[in-house]
NUROTI-428658 format. One record per residue: residue number from 1; chain; x negated, y, z of N, C-alpha, C in turn. Coordinates in steps of 0.2 Angstrom, whole numbers, plus 5000, padded with zeros to 4 digits. Layout:
BEGIN
+-----+-------+-------+--------+------+--------+---------+------+-------+--------+------+
|   n | chain | neast | nnorth |  nup | caeast | canorth | caup | ceast | cnorth |  cup |
+-----+-------+-------+--------+------+--------+---------+------+-------+--------+------+
| NUM |     A |     X |      Y |    Z |      X |       Y |    Z |     X |      Y |    Z |
...
+-----+-------+-------+--------+------+--------+---------+------+-------+--------+------+
END
This chain:
BEGIN
+-----+-------+-------+--------+------+--------+---------+------+-------+--------+------+
|   n | chain | neast | nnorth |  nup | caeast | canorth | caup | ceast | cnorth |  cup |
+-----+-------+-------+--------+------+--------+---------+------+-------+--------+------+
|   1 |     A |  5134 |   5050 | 4929 |   5134 |    5057 | 4932 |  5137 |   5061 | 4926 |
|   2 |     A |  5140 |   5064 | 4928 |   5142 |    5070 | 4924 |  5139 |   5076 | 4920 |
|   3 |     A |  5142 |   5078 | 4915 |   5136 |    5081 | 4910 |  5137 |   5088 | 4914 |
|   4 |     A |  5140 |   5088 | 4920 |   5139 |    5096 | 4922 |  5135 |   5097 | 4928 |
|   5 |     A |  5132 |   5090 | 4931 |   5126 |    5089 | 4935 |  5120 |   5088 | 4930 |
|   6 |     A |  5121 |   5083 | 4924 |   5114 |    5084 | 4919 |  5111 |   5092 | 4918 |
|   7 |     A |  5117 |   5095 | 4916 |   5117 |    5102 | 4913 |  5114 |   5107 | 4918 |
|   8 |     A |  5115 |   5105 | 4926 |   5113 |    5108 | 4932 |  5106 |   5105 | 4934 |
|   9 |     A |  5103 |   5100 | 4932 |   5095 |    5097 | 4932 |  5091 |   5099 | 4928 |
|  10 |     A |  5094 |   5102 | 4922 |   5091 |    5102 | 4917 |  5088 |   5109 | 4917 |
|  11 |     A |  5095 |   5114 | 4919 |   5093 |    5118 | 4920 |  5088 |   5122 | 4927 |
|  12 |     A |  5088 |   5118 | 4929 |   5085 |    5117 | 4936 |  5077 |   5117 | 4933 |
|  13 |     A |  5077 |   5113 | 4930 |   5069 |    5111 | 4929 |  5067 |   5118 | 4924 |
|  14 |     A |  5072 |   5118 | 4921 |   5069 |    5123 | 4916 |  5067 |   5129 | 4919 |
|  15 |     A |  5070 |   5131 | 4925 |   5071 |    5136 | 4929 |  5063 |   5136 | 4933 |
|  16 |     A |  5063 |   5131 | 4935 |   5057 |    5130 | 4939 |  5049 |   5131 | 4938 |
|  17 |     A |  5050 |   5128 | 4929 |   5046 |    5127 | 4926 |  5042 |   5136 | 4924 |
|  18 |     A |  5048 |   5138 | 4924 |   5048 |    5145 | 4922 |  5043 |   5149 | 4929 |
|  19 |     A |  5046 |   5148 | 4935 |   5044 |    5151 | 4940 |  5036 |   5149 | 4942 |
|  20 |     A |  5036 |   5143 | 4938 |   5027 |    5139 | 4939 |  5023 |   5144 | 4935 |
|  21 |     A |  5026 |   5146 | 4928 |   5022 |    5147 | 4921 |  5018 |   5143 | 4920 |
|  22 |     A |  5022 |   5139 | 4918 |   5022 |    5132 | 4914 |  5024 |   5132 | 4909 |
|  23 |     A |  5020 |   5132 | 4901 |   5023 |    5129 | 4897 |  5023 |   5123 | 4894 |
|  24 |     A |  5031 |   5122 | 4895 |   5034 |    5115 | 4892 |  5042 |   5114 | 4889 |
|  25 |     A |  5042 |   5111 | 4884 |   5050 |    5111 | 4883 |  5054 |   5104 | 4882 |
|  26 |     A |  5058 |   5105 | 4884 |   5061 |    5096 | 4885 |  5064 |   5092 | 4877 |
|  27 |     A |  5058 |   5087 | 4876 |   5056 |    5086 | 4870 |  5063 |   5079 | 4869 |
|  28 |     A |  5064 |   5078 | 4875 |   5072 |    5072 | 4875 |  5075 |   5069 | 4878 |
|  29 |     A |  5081 |   5070 | 4879 |   5086 |    5070 | 4885 |  5090 |   5060 | 4884 |
|  30 |     A |  5090 |   5058 | 4887 |   5093 |    5052 | 4887 |  5096 |   5049 | 4894 |
|  31 |     A |  5099 |   5046 | 4891 |   5102 |    5040 | 4896 |  5100 |   5034 | 4899 |
|  32 |     A |  5096 |   5030 | 4902 |   5097 |    5024 | 4904 |  5097 |   5020 | 4908 |
|  33 |     A |  5099 |   5012 | 4906 |   5103 |    5009 | 4910 |  5096 |   5005 | 4912 |
|  34 |     A |  5094 |   5007 | 4918 |   5091 |    5001 | 4925 |  5092 |   4995 | 4923 |
|  35 |     A |  5087 |   4990 | 4927 |   5089 |    4983 | 4928 |  5097 |   4982 | 4933 |
|  36 |     A |  5095 |   4984 | 4936 |   5104 |    4985 | 4942 |  5108 |   4987 | 4939 |
|  37 |     A |  5109 |   4987 | 4933 |   5114 |    4991 | 4931 |  5117 |   4998 | 4928 |
|  38 |     A |  5114 |   5002 | 4933 |   5114 |    5007 | 4935 |  5112 |   5012 | 4929 |
|  39 |     A |  5115 |   5018 | 4929 |   5111 |    5023 | 4922 |  5110 |   5028 | 4926 |
|  40 |     A |  5103 |   5031 | 4922 |   5099 |    5035 | 4925 |  5097 |   5040 | 4920 |
|  41 |     A |  5099 |   5048 | 4921 |   5098 |    5053 | 4915 |  5089 |   5054 | 4917 |
|  42 |     A |  5088 |   5056 | 4907 |   5080 |    5058 | 4909 |  5079 |   5062 | 4905 |
|  43 |     A |  5075 |   5065 | 4907 |   5071 |    5071 | 4903 |  5064 |   5071 | 4903 |
|  44 |     A |  5060 |   5074 | 4896 |   5055 |    5071 | 4895 |  5051 |   5078 | 4891 |
|  45 |     A |  5049 |   5079 | 4897 |   5045 |    5085 | 4897 |  5038 |   5083 | 4889 |
|  46 |     A |  5039 |   5091 | 4886 |   5033 |    5091 | 4881 |  5030 |   5096 | 4883 |
|  47 |     A |  5023 |   5094 | 4882 |   5016 |    5101 | 4887 |  5010 |   5099 | 4882 |
|  48 |     A |  5006 |   5106 | 4881 |   4999 |    5104 | 4879 |  4995 |   5102 | 4886 |
|  49 |     A |  4999 |   5105 | 4893 |   4996 |    5104 | 4898 |  4997 |   5099 | 4903 |
|  50 |     A |  4997 |   5093 | 4901 |   5002 |    5089 | 4906 |  4999 |   5086 | 4913 |
|  51 |     A |  4992 |   5087 | 4913 |   4989 |    5087 | 4916 |  4992 |   5091 | 4925 |
|  52 |     A |  4994 |   5096 | 4922 |   4996 |    5101 | 4928 |  5000 |   5098 | 4930 |
|  53 |     A |  5006 |   5097 | 4927 |   5013 |    5092 | 4930 |  5013 |   5088 | 4931 |
|  54 |     A |  5008 |   5082 | 4930 |   5008 |    5075 | 4931 |  5003 |   5074 | 4939 |
|  55 |     A |  4998 |   5079 | 4938 |   4995 |    5077 | 4943 |  4990 |   5068 | 4944 |
|  56 |     A |  4988 |   5069 | 4950 |   4981 |    5063 | 4952 |  4987 |   5056 | 4953 |
|  57 |     A |  4987 |   5052 | 4949 |   4993 |    5046 | 4949 |  4999 |   5048 | 4949 |
|  58 |     A |  4999 |   5054 | 4944 |   5008 |    5054 | 4946 |  5012 |   5058 | 4952 |
|  59 |     A |  5007 |   5059 | 4955 |   5009 |    5063 | 4962 |  5012 |   5069 | 4960 |
|  60 |     A |  5010 |   5075 | 4957 |   5013 |    5079 | 4957 |  5020 |   5080 | 4952 |
|  61 |     A |  5019 |   5076 | 4948 |   5029 |    5073 | 4946 |  5032 |   5071 | 4951 |
|  62 |     A |  5030 |   5067 | 4956 |   5035 |    5065 | 4960 |  5034 |   5069 | 4963 |
|  63 |     A |  5032 |   5076 | 4965 |   5033 |    5083 | 4970 |  5038 |   5086 | 4966 |
|  64 |     A |  5037 |   5086 | 4960 |   5041 |    5091 | 4954 |  5048 |   5088 | 4954 |
|  65 |     A |  5049 |   5083 | 4952 |   5055 |    5077 | 4953 |  5060 |   5078 | 4959 |
|  66 |     A |  5056 |   5077 | 4965 |   5059 |    5076 | 4971 |  5062 |   5085 | 4971 |
|  67 |     A |  5055 |   5090 | 4970 |   5060 |    5098 | 4973 |  5064 |   5099 | 4966 |
|  68 |     A |  5066 |   5096 | 4961 |   5072 |    5097 | 4956 |  5078 |   5095 | 4960 |
|  69 |     A |  5079 |   5090 | 4964 |   5083 |    5086 | 4967 |  5084 |   5088 | 4971 |
|  70 |     A |  5082 |   5091 | 4978 |   5083 |    5094 | 4982 |  5086 |   5102 | 4978 |
|  71 |     A |  5084 |   5104 | 4975 |   5087 |    5111 | 4973 |  5094 |   5109 | 4971 |
|  72 |     A |  5096 |   5106 | 4967 |   5101 |    5103 | 4963 |  5107 |   5100 | 4968 |
|  73 |     A |  5107 |   5097 | 4973 |   5109 |    5095 | 4977 |  5113 |   5102 | 4981 |
|  74 |     A |  5108 |   5105 | 4983 |   5108 |    5110 | 4987 |  5113 |   5116 | 4981 |
|  75 |     A |  5113 |   5114 | 4980 |   5118 |    5120 | 4971 |  5125 |   5116 | 4972 |
|  76 |     A |  5122 |   5108 | 4970 |   5128 |    5105 | 4972 |  5136 |   5107 | 4976 |
|  77 |     A |  5131 |   5108 | 4983 |   5131 |    5108 | 4989 |  5137 |   5115 | 4991 |
|  78 |     A |  5133 |   5122 | 4988 |   5134 |    5126 | 4989 |  5139 |   5128 | 4984 |
|  79 |     A |  5139 |   5124 | 4979 |   5149 |    5123 | 4975 |  5156 |   5121 | 4979 |
|  80 |     A |  5153 |   5116 | 4983 |   5157 |    5114 | 4986 |  5156 |   5105 | 4987 |
|  81 |     A |  5154 |   5103 | 4981 |   5152 |    5095 | 4980 |  5158 |   5093 | 4980 |
|  82 |     A |  5163 |   5096 | 4977 |   5172 |    5094 | 4976 |  5169 |   5086 | 4971 |
|  83 |     A |  5174 |   5080 | 4977 |   5174 |    5074 | 4970 |  5167 |   5071 | 4970 |
|  84 |     A |  5162 |   5075 | 4973 |   5155 |    5071 | 4970 |  5151 |   5067 | 4975 |
|  85 |     A |  5151 |   5062 | 4976 |   5144 |    5057 | 4981 |  5139 |   5059 | 4977 |
|  86 |     A |  5136 |   5063 | 4983 |   5130 |    5066 | 4980 |  5123 |   5061 | 4979 |
|  87 |     A |  5126 |   5056 | 4984 |   5118 |    5051 | 4985 |  5121 |   5048 | 4976 |
|  88 |     A |  5127 |   5046 | 4976 |   5124 |    5043 | 4969 |  5125 |   5048 | 4963 |
|  89 |     A |  5128 |   5053 | 4963 |   5126 |    5058 | 4958 |  5121 |   5061 | 4957 |
|  90 |     A |  5117 |   5064 | 4961 |   5109 |    5066 | 4958 |  5104 |   5060 | 4954 |
|  91 |     A |  5104 |   5057 | 4950 |   5102 |    5053 | 4949 |  5099 |   5055 | 4941 |
|  92 |     A |  5091 |   5055 | 4942 |   5089 |    5057 | 4936 |  5081 |   5055 | 4936 |
|  93 |     A |  5079 |   5057 | 4930 |   5070 |    5054 | 4930 |  5066 |   5061 | 4925 |
|  94 |     A |  5061 |   5062 | 4929 |   5060 |    5068 | 4924 |  5050 |   5063 | 4922 |
|  95 |     A |  5049 |   5065 | 4917 |   5044 |    5062 | 4913 |  5038 |   5070 | 4911 |
|  96 |     A |  5034 |   5066 | 4909 |   5029 |    5074 | 4903 |  5026 |   5068 | 4901 |
|  97 |     A |  5027 |   5072 | 4894 |   5022 |    5065 | 4886 |  5023 |   5058 | 4888 |
|  98 |     A |  5029 |   5057 | 4892 |   5031 |    5050 | 4891 |  5024 |   5045 | 4895 |
|  99 |     A |  5022 |   5050 | 4900 |   5016 |    5047 | 4907 |  5019 |   5041 | 4910 |
| 100 |     A |  5026 |   5042 | 4910 |   5030 |    5037 | 4915 |  5031 |   5032 | 4912 |
| 101 |     A |  5034 |   5030 | 4906 |   5034 |    5027 | 4902 |  5031 |   5023 | 4898 |
| 102 |     A |  5023 |   5025 | 4897 |   5017 |    5022 | 4897 |  5014 |   5018 | 4902 |
| 103 |     A |  5015 |   5022 | 4910 |   5015 |    5018 | 4916 |  5018 |   5009 | 4918 |
| 104 |     A |  5026 |   5013 | 4916 |   5027 |    5007 | 4916 |  5027 |   5002 | 4912 |
| 105 |     A |  5024 |   5002 | 4905 |   5022 |    4997 | 4902 |  5015 |   4992 | 4904 |
| 106 |     A |  5012 |   4997 | 4906 |   5007 |    4998 | 4910 |  5008 |   4993 | 4915 |
| 107 |     A |  5011 |   4995 | 4918 |   5013 |    4990 | 4926 |  5018 |   4985 | 4924 |
| 108 |     A |  5019 |   4983 | 4920 |   5022 |    4979 | 4917 |  5020 |   4970 | 4916 |
| 109 |     A |  5013 |   4974 | 4910 |   5008 |    4969 | 4908 |  5003 |   4968 | 4914 |
| 110 |     A |  5002 |   4971 | 4920 |   5001 |    4970 | 4925 |  5002 |   4963 | 4931 |
| 111 |     A |  5011 |   4964 | 4931 |   5015 |    4962 | 4934 |  5012 |   4954 | 4930 |
| 112 |     A |  5015 |   4954 | 4925 |   5015 |    4946 | 4920 |  5009 |   4945 | 4924 |
| 113 |     A |  5002 |   4948 | 4920 |   4996 |    4946 | 4919 |  4993 |   4944 | 4928 |
| 114 |     A |  4994 |   4946 | 4932 |   4992 |    4943 | 4941 |  4999 |   4938 | 4942 |
| 115 |     A |  5006 |   4935 | 4941 |   5011 |    4932 | 4941 |  5007 |   4925 | 4938 |
| 116 |     A |  5003 |   4924 | 4933 |   5002 |    4921 | 4927 |  4996 |   4919 | 4932 |
| 117 |     A |  4992 |   4922 | 4933 |   4986 |    4920 | 4938 |  4988 |   4916 | 4944 |
| 118 |     A |  4993 |   4921 | 4948 |   4995 |    4916 | 4954 |  4998 |   4910 | 4954 |
| 119 |     A |  5004 |   4909 | 4947 |   5005 |    4902 | 4947 |  5000 |   4898 | 4945 |
| 120 |     A |  4996 |   4899 | 4943 |   4990 |    4897 | 4939 |  4985 |   4895 | 4947 |
| 121 |     A |  4984 |   4899 | 4952 |   4977 |    4897 | 4955 |  4982 |   4895 | 4961 |
| 122 |     A |  4989 |   4897 | 4962 |   4994 |    4893 | 4967 |  4987 |   4898 | 4973 |
| 123 |     A |  4988 |   4904 | 4974 |   4983 |    4909 | 4977 |  4988 |   4917 | 4976 |
| 124 |     A |  4986 |   4920 | 4982 |   4990 |    4925 | 4983 |  4986 |   4933 | 4981 |
| 125 |     A |  4990 |   4934 | 4976 |   4986 |    4943 | 4977 |  4989 |   4948 | 4978 |
| 126 |     A |  4986 |   4953 | 4979 |   4988 |    4959 | 4984 |  4984 |   4965 | 4979 |
| 127 |     A |  4990 |   4966 | 4975 |   4990 |    4972 | 4970 |  4986 |   4979 | 4974 |
| 128 |     A |  4984 |   4984 | 4971 |   4982 |    4992 | 4972 |  4987 |   4997 | 4976 |
| 129 |     A |  4986 |   5001 | 4982 |   4991 |    5003 | 4983 |  4993 |   5007 | 4978 |
| 130 |     A |  5002 |   5007 | 4980 |   5005 |    5009 | 4973 |  5012 |   5016 | 4976 |
| 131 |     A |  5012 |   5019 | 4973 |   5018 |    5022 | 4974 |  5025 |   5018 | 4976 |
| 132 |     A |  5031 |   5021 | 4978 |   5038 |    5017 | 4980 |  5036 |   5014 | 4971 |
| 133 |     A |  5038 |   5019 | 4968 |   5043 |    5019 | 4959 |  5038 |   5013 | 4956 |
| 134 |     A |  5031 |   5012 | 4959 |   5027 |    5010 | 4955 |  5029 |   5002 | 4958 |
| 135 |     A |  5030 |   5001 | 4964 |   5033 |    4995 | 4967 |  5040 |   4991 | 4966 |
| 136 |     A |  5043 |   4997 | 4966 |   5050 |    4994 | 4961 |  5046 |   4992 | 4955 |
| 137 |     A |  5045 |   4993 | 4950 |   5042 |    4991 | 4944 |  5042 |   4984 | 4944 |
| 138 |     A |  5035 |   4982 | 4947 |   5033 |    4976 | 4951 |  5037 |   4972 | 4953 |
| 139 |     A |  5042 |   4975 | 4959 |   5046 |    4968 | 4960 |  5052 |   4969 | 4957 |
| 140 |     A |  5053 |   4971 | 4952 |   5061 |    4972 | 4948 |  5058 |   4967 | 4942 |
| 141 |     A |  5053 |   4966 | 4940 |   5049 |    4963 | 4934 |  5049 |   4957 | 4937 |
| 142 |     A |  5045 |   4954 | 4942 |   5045 |    4947 | 4944 |  5049 |   4943 | 4948 |
| 143 |     A |  5055 |   4947 | 4948 |   5062 |    4943 | 4954 |  5063 |   4936 | 4952 |
| 144 |     A |  5062 |   4936 | 4945 |   5067 |    4932 | 4940 |  5063 |   4926 | 4941 |
| 145 |     A |  5053 |   4928 | 4942 |   5049 |    4922 | 4940 |  5049 |   4914 | 4944 |
| 146 |     A |  5049 |   4909 | 4942 |   5050 |    4903 | 4948 |  5045 |   4901 | 4950 |
| 147 |     A |  5045 |   4901 | 4957 |   5040 |    4899 | 4963 |  5033 |   4906 | 4966 |
| 148 |     A |  5037 |   4910 | 4962 |   5032 |    4918 | 4965 |  5038 |   4921 | 4968 |
| 149 |     A |  5035 |   4926 | 4974 |   5039 |    4929 | 4978 |  5034 |   4936 | 4978 |
| 150 |     A |  5039 |   4941 | 4978 |   5036 |    4949 | 4979 |  5036 |   4951 | 4986 |
| 151 |     A |  5032 |   4953 | 4988 |   5033 |    4958 | 4994 |  5029 |   4965 | 4996 |
| 152 |     A |  5031 |   4968 | 4998 |   5027 |    4975 | 5000 |  5023 |   4976 | 5007 |
| 153 |     A |  5017 |   4976 | 5009 |   5015 |    4977 | 5016 |  5009 |   4984 | 5015 |
| 154 |     A |  5009 |   4985 | 5020 |   5004 |    4992 | 5022 |  5009 |   4997 | 5024 |
| 155 |     A |  5004 |   5002 | 5025 |   5008 |    5009 | 5028 |  5006 |   5013 | 5021 |
| 156 |     A |  5014 |   5019 | 5022 |   5011 |    5024 | 5020 |  5005 |   5026 | 5014 |
| 157 |     A |  5003 |   5027 | 5012 |   4999 |    5027 | 5006 |  4994 |   5022 | 5005 |
| 158 |     A |  4994 |   5016 | 5008 |   4991 |    5011 | 5009 |  4997 |   5003 | 5006 |
| 159 |     A |  5003 |   5006 | 5006 |   5008 |    5001 | 5003 |  5005 |   4998 | 4999 |
| 160 |     A |  5005 |   4990 | 4997 |   5004 |    4988 | 4989 |  5007 |   4983 | 4990 |
| 161 |     A |  5009 |   4979 | 4984 |   5013 |    4974 | 4981 |  5010 |   4965 | 4982 |
| 162 |     A |  5010 |   4961 | 4986 |   5007 |    4954 | 4987 |  5012 |   4950 | 4982 |
| 163 |     A |  5009 |   4947 | 4977 |   5012 |    4940 | 4976 |  5009 |   4934 | 4978 |
| 164 |     A |  5016 |   4930 | 4978 |   5014 |    4924 | 4982 |  5017 |   4918 | 4979 |
| 165 |     A |  5014 |   4914 | 4979 |   5016 |    4907 | 4975 |  5019 |   4903 | 4981 |
| 166 |     A |  5024 |   4899 | 4981 |   5030 |    4896 | 4984 |  5030 |   4891 | 4982 |
| 167 |     A |  5032 |   4884 | 4983 |   5032 |    4878 | 4982 |  5041 |   4879 | 4976 |
| 168 |     A |  5045 |   4880 | 4980 |   5051 |    4881 | 4979 |  5055 |   4889 | 4978 |
| 169 |     A |  5058 |   4891 | 4973 |   5063 |    4898 | 4976 |  5069 |   4895 | 4974 |
+-----+-------+-------+--------+------+--------+---------+------+-------+--------+------+
END
């Protein structure tokens, strides 16, 4: 991602928070490498009112990130988007008071615990319904486990990960 796009994401987020009347500061900016080797620009907001930005099960945070992404893509297109692959270009993550970071740690522990249980009992386990982001964390975490496969089942808000035991993988 170009620095220009990172700055556009940051400024769009600041402007949107201002319009919303939410007091928050950008505590940290970092580039993270995710498991598939791609890099993602992450902004961590610090606020005294995280529940407002996070919402129930992170719903407001997902919406905020989506909205920033739509606005940034629109601004890039308005500028002509010269030499920019918009699908690849606008990869960023917004976190609030390290909510996603802590959520990821919790999901990784859940995945490991449930995978151990499935491997021991050789019975499938269906996890609670999760967002696409949460399901991806589970799938990636268990991708290398021997004798286990994961799949997403269900539709819409009821979509969940099922961890299954297989004789050989």
